C-alpha positions in Angstrom: 19.0 -24.4 -12.2 18.0 -21.6 -9.5 20.7 -18.6 -8.6 21.7 -18.3 -4.9 19.7 -16.0 -3.1 20.5 -12.5 -3.0 22.1 -10.7 0.1 20.8 -7.4 1.1 19.4 -5.3 4.1 16.3 -6.2 6.3 12.7 -5.8 5.5 11.4 -2.3 4.9 9.5 -0.6 6.5 13.0 -0.5 8.2 12.8 -2.3 11.5 15.6 -4.0 13.4 15.1 -7.7 13.4 14.7 -9.0 16.6 15.3 -12.8 17.4 13.3 -14.8 15.5 11.9 -18.8 16.6 14.8 -21.2 15.6 12.4 -22.9 13.0 12.0 -19.5 11.1 13.7 -18.9 8.0 16.2 -16.2 8.1 14.7 -14.5 5.1 11.4 -14.4 3.4 12.6 -13.4 0.0 9.1 -13.8 -1.5 8.0 -10.6 0.7 10.7 -8.6 -1.1 8.9 -9.9 -4.6 5.5 -9.4 -3.5 6.5 -5.9 -2.0 8.5 -5.0 -5.3 5.8 -6.4 -7.5 3.2 -3.9 -5.3 5.6 -0.9 -5.7 6.1 -1.3 -9.6 2.1 -1.4 -9.5 1.8 1.6 -7.7 4.2 3.5 -10.3 2.6 2.6 -13.1 -0.9 3.2 -11.5 0.1 6.9 -10.4 2.4 7.7 -13.6 0.2 8.0 -17.0 1.5 9.7 -19.9 -1.7 12.1 -19.8 -4.2 12.1 -16.6 -6.8 13.0 -19.4 -6.1 9.5 -21.4 -5.3 7.2 -18.7 -5.3 3.7 -20.2 -8.2 2.2 -18.7 -7.6 -1.0 -16.7 -5.3 1.0 -14.5 -8.1 3.2 -13.5 -9.4 3.1 -9.8 -13.4 2.4 -9.3 -15.0 5.6 -9.3 -16.9 4.9 -6.0 -18.3 1.7 -5.4 -16.6 -1.9 -6.7 -13.0 -2.2 -7.7 -10.5 -2.4 -10.1 -7.0 -3.9 -10.2 -5.7 -0.7 -9.7 -7.9 -0.3 -6.3 -5.8 -3.6 -5.2 -2.4 -2.0 -5.0 -2.3 0.5 -1.3 -4.1 -2.4 0.4 -1.4 -4.8 -0.8 1.1 -2.7 0.7 -0.3 -2.0 3.8 -0.6 -6.1 3.9 3.3 -5.9 3.5 4.0 -3.9 6.2 2.2 -6.4 8.6 3.9 -8.9 7.5 7.2 -7.0 7.7 6.3 -6.1 11.2 6.0 -9.7 12.5 9.0 -10.9 11.0 11.3 -8.4 11.7 9.8 -6.2 14.7 11.7 -7.2 18.4 10.1 -7.2 21.4 12.3 -5.0 23.0 10.8 -1.9 24.6 13.3 0.1 23.2 11.4 -0.4 19.6 9.0 2.5 21.0 11.3 5.0 20.3 12.4 3.7 16.4 8.5 3.2 16.2 7.6 6.5 16.7 10.7 8.1 15.1 9.6 6.3 11.6 6.5 7.1 12.0 7.0 10.9 12.2 9.3 10.3 9.3 7.0 8.5 6.8 4.2 11.1 7.7 7.0 14.0 7.0 7.8 12.4 3.8 4.2 12.1 3.0 3.4 15.8 3.8 6.5 16.8 1.4 5.1 14.9 -1.2 1.8 16.8 -0.8 3.9 20.1 -0.9 5.4 19.3 -3.9 2.1 18.9 -5.9 1.7 22.6 -5.3 -0.4 24.5 -2.6 -0.6 28.3 -1.8 -0.3 28.1 1.8 -0.6 26.2 4.6 -4.4 26.6 4.5 -4.4 24.4 1.2 -1.7 22.0 2.3 -3.5 18.7 1.6 -2.9 17.0 5.0 -3.6 13.4 4.4 -2.0 10.9 1.9 -0.4 7.4 1.1 2.7 7.7 3.1 0.6 9.2 5.9 -1.6 6.3 6.0 1.2 3.9 5.8 2.7 5.9 8.8 -0.5 5.5 11.0 -0.9 2.1 10.2 2.6 1.2 11.0 2.2 2.7 14.3 -1.0 1.5 15.6 -0.2 -2.2 14.2 3.7 -2.1 15.5 2.2 -1.0 19.1 -0.8 -4.0 18.8 2.1 -6.4 17.8 4.4 -5.5 20.9 1.4 -5.3 23.4 -0.9 -8.4 22.3 -0.8 -11.7 21.1 -2.1 -13.3 17.9 -5.2 -13.7 19.5 -5.5 -10.1 20.6 -4.4 -8.9 17.1 -7.1 -11.2 15.6 -9.8 -9.6 17.9 -8.4 -5.8 17.5 -8.7 -6.8 13.4 -12.4 -7.8 14.0 -13.4 -4.8 16.3 -11.9 -2.4 13.9 -14.2 -3.9 10.8 -17.2 -4.2 12.9 -16.8 -0.3 14.4 -16.1 1.0 11.3 -18.9 -1.0 9.8 -21.1 0.5 12.6 -20.1 4.1 12.0 -20.9 4.1 8.3 -24.0 2.2 8.5 -25.8 3.5 11.6 -24.9 7.4 11.5 -26.7 9.7 9.7 -25.0 12.5 8.3 -26.3 15.5 6.7 -29.8 15.1 7.2 -29.4 11.6 5.0 -30.9 8.3 6.5 -28.1 6.0 8.3 -26.0 4.0 5.5 -26.1 6.9 3.1 -22.6 6.5 1.4 -22.4 8.8 -1.7 -18.8 10.8 -1.4 -19.9 14.0 0.5 -22.6 12.9 2.9 -20.9 10.3 4.8 -19.4 9.8 8.5 -15.8 9.7 7.1 -16.5 12.8 4.8 -17.9 14.7 7.9 -14.8 13.6 10.6 -12.5 14.9 8.0 -14.0 18.5 7.4 -14.5 18.6 11.1 -11.0 17.9 12.0 -8.9 18.6 9.1 -10.9 21.2 7.7 -12.0 21.4 3.7 -8.7 23.0 2.7 -6.5 20.4 3.8 -8.4 17.3 1.9 -7.5 16.0 -1.6 -11.1 16.9 -2.7 -13.1 19.8 -1.8 -15.1 17.7 1.1 -13.5 14.4 1.4 -10.3 12.5 1.4 -9.8 9.1 0.4 -7.3 9.1 2.5 -8.8 10.6 5.6 -8.4 9.8 9.2 -11.5 7.8 10.1 -10.8 5.3 7.2 -7.4 5.2 8.4 -9.3 3.0 11.0 -10.3 0.1 8.6 -6.6 0.3 6.8 -5.2 -0.7 10.3 -7.3 -3.8 9.9 -5.7 -4.4 6.9 -2.0 -4.4 8.2 -3.1 -6.7 10.8 -4.2 -9.0 8.3 -0.5 -8.9 7.3 0.6 -9.5 11.0 -1.3 -12.8 11.5 0.0 -13.9 8.1 3.5 -13.1 9.3 2.9 -15.5 12.6 1.7 -18.2 10.2 5.2 -17.6 8.5 7.2 -17.8 11.7 6.0 -20.8 12.6 7.3 -24.4 12.3 5.0 -25.5 9.7 6.6 -27.0 6.3 6.7 -24.5 3.4 4.0 -26.6 1.9 1.5 -26.1 4.6 2.3 -22.4 5.0 1.5 -22.1 1.2 -1.6 -24.0 1.3 -2.7 -22.2 4.9 -2.3 -18.7 3.0 -4.2 -19.7 0.0 -7.0 -21.4 1.8 -7.5 -18.6 4.0 -7.0 -16.0 1.3 -9.8 -18.0 -0.5 -12.3 -18.2 2.3 -11.3 -14.2 3.2 -12.3 -13.3 -0.5 -15.4 -15.1 -0.8 -16.3 -13.5 2.5 -15.9 -9.9 1.3 -17.8 -10.5 -1.7 -20.5 -11.6 0.6 -20.3 -8.9 2.8 -20.7 -6.5 -0.2 -24.3 -7.1 -0.5 -24.6 -5.3 2.8 -21.6 -3.0 3.0 -20.1 -2.1 -0.8 -16.4 -2.7 -1.8 -15.5 0.7 -1.8 -11.6 2.0 -1.7 -12.5 5.8 -1.1 -14.3 4.7 2.0 -12.0 1.6 2.8 -14.9 0.0 3.8 -14.9 -3.0 5.6 -16.0 -5.3 2.7 -12.9 -4.0 1.0 -10.6 -4.7 3.6 -11.6 -8.4 4.0 -11.6 -8.8 0.0 -8.3 -7.1 -0.5 -6.7 -9.0 2.0 -7.9 -12.2 0.6 -6.5 -11.3 -2.7 -3.2 -10.4 -0.9 -3.0 -13.6 1.2 -3.6 -15.5 -2.5 -1.0 -13.8 -4.4 1.8 -14.0 -1.3 1.0 -17.9 -1.1 2.0 -17.7 -4.7 5.1 -15.6 -4.4 6.0 -17.5 -1.4 5.5 -21.1 -3.1 7.9 -20.3 -5.9 10.4 -17.7 -4.4 11.0 -19.4 -0.8 9.9 -23.1 -1.3 10.7 -23.9 -4.9 13.9 -21.4 -4.5 13.2 -19.7 -7.8 15.1 -16.4 -7.6 16.4 -15.5 -11.0 13.0 -14.2 -12.8 12.4 -12.3 -10.2 15.4 -10.1 -9.4 13.8 -7.0 -10.8 11.2 -7.1 -8.2 13.5 -8.0 -5.7 15.3 -4.6 -6.8 12.5 -2.6 -6.0 11.2 -4.5 -3.1 14.3 -3.5 -1.0 14.2 -0.2 -1.5 10.4 0.2 -1.4 10.2 3.7 0.2 12.8 5.3 -1.7 11.8 4.7 -5.2 7.8 5.4 -3.9 9.0 8.8 -2.7 11.6 9.6 -5.7 9.1 8.4 -8.4 6.2 10.5 -6.8 8.4 13.6 -6.8 9.7 13.3 -10.2 5.8 12.8 -11.3 5.1 15.9 -9.6 8.1 17.9 -10.9 6.9 16.5 -14.3 3.6 18.0 -14.0 4.8 21.2 -12.6 7.1 22.0 -15.6 5.5 23.5 -18.4 7.0 23.5 -22.1 5.4 25.4 -24.9 1.8 25.0 -23.2 2.0 21.4 -21.9 3.7 20.1 -19.1 6.6 17.8 -19.3 4.9 14.6 -18.6 2.5 15.4 -21.6 5.5 16.5 -23.8 7.5 13.6 -23.3 4.6 11.2 -23.9 3.7 13.1 -26.9 7.3 13.1 -28.2 8.1 9.5 -27.9 5.0 7.9 -28.0 1.8 9.5 -29.5 2.7 9.7 -33.1 2.4 5.7 -33.6 0.2 4.8 -30.9 -3.9 5.9 -29.8 -3.8 8.5 -26.6 -4.3 5.6 -24.1 -1.7 3.4 -25.5 0.8 6.6 -25.6 -0.3 6.8 -21.9 0.2 3.4 -20.6 3.7 3.1 -22.6 4.8 6.3 -21.0 3.9 4.5 -17.4 5.9 1.4 -18.4 8.8 3.5 -19.5 8.6 5.3 -16.1 8.8 2.2 -14.2 11.6 0.8 -16.3 13.3 4.2 -15.9 13.3 3.8 -11.9 14.2 -0.3 -12.1 17.5 1.1 -14.1 17.9 3.8 -11.0 17.2 1.4 -8.3 19.5 -1.6 -9.8 22.5 0.8 -9.6 21.7 0.8 -5.9 20.8 -2.5 -5.4 24.4 -3.8 -7.5 26.3 -1.7 -4.9 24.3 -3.0 -2.1 23.2 0.8 -1.0 19.7 0.2 0.8 18.1 3.5 2.0 16.0 2.7 4.9 14.3 5.3 7.6 
C-alpha cells in the first residue's frame, strides 16, 4: 500500500513555476528522489573519514576513464536541466530572477572556497561546483526561454562538436593537437590565461574551469530535453520507455565516442557528457516508473528529504567538512579525530573512512528531516 504524495515547495534550483501544459503532471516527485540520491552521493563522496584512506569505490578516476563517483556531478546538472523545463515560465521577468540566482549560486561557491582556506584574494580558487552549476543554469535557462526543443538540441550538438574540436585540433605548449595530459591541453591553457594559476584548484589546471564549462552546459541541455519529454501528453509507460531507450542509445554512443575522445571528468570531454547523460536518463527513467508511474513513495522519503533542500544541504555539509578539516585536535584534524575515535578501533582504515562518510550522510539526513517535517524549504 502506497503513501500519499508529500507536499512541498517547487523544484530546486528554485524557480517560480510557470503554467504547465494541461496534460503535464502537477509535480514530478521522481525528480526530487533522483536529486536527493545525487545529493546524498555528493556528500558521501566528498566527506571520507580520512583523505589518505578513501574507500576505493568512492574515488574519482585519476584521469581518463570513469568511476561511480564521476557520475554524481553530471547527474546534478542533468537534474537542473529537467527542473528548468518543468518549472521555468516563459515570462520575460524571469531574466532578472535567473540573473539573481546565478549570482547567488556563484557567490555561495566562492564562499565555500574561502572556507577551504586562502592567504589572500590572489590565492582564492574561483571555479568550483556551485560556480559551474550557476553558469550552466544561466546558459540553459536563457536557451530555454529563447529557443525551442530543436534549437536546444542543435545548441547541445554544437557545444559538443565545438568543444571536441578545441581539444582535438588546437596544439598547446609545443604538443601536437589532441594532447590531453593535465597541464598541456587547451582547457588548462585558457584557465591559466584568464584566471591565473593562483585561482585554480591545481597549480596549473582546474577540473571546474571556464572552458570545460562549455560541455557541462550540454549536460544540462540533455536534462532540458528530457524535461520536454516529460511535459508531453504521452502515457507514463511511454515516457519511461522513451527515457530508457534514449538513455541506452546515448550510453552506447558515448562509449563508442570514447575511442576517439576519452571519457574524462576533469576535462568534461564530449564523450563524458554523452555517456553520463545516458546513465542519467536510464536512472531517471527507473525513478520515474516507480515513484510517479507506480506511485511508490514511502521507501524514497529519505531521498525526497534531501531532494527538496538540495542546495542548502550541499552548502551546509560542504561548510561542515571544511570546518572539520580546519580544526586541529592533538595533531589531527577534527574529521580524522572523529573517524579514529568512532571507527578505527574495529575496522580497517578504508572501512573506517567509509563508515564516517555514511555517518555524515545520516547526520545531514536527520538535520534536513527536521526542516522537512516543518515544511521549511530553503531556496535561493
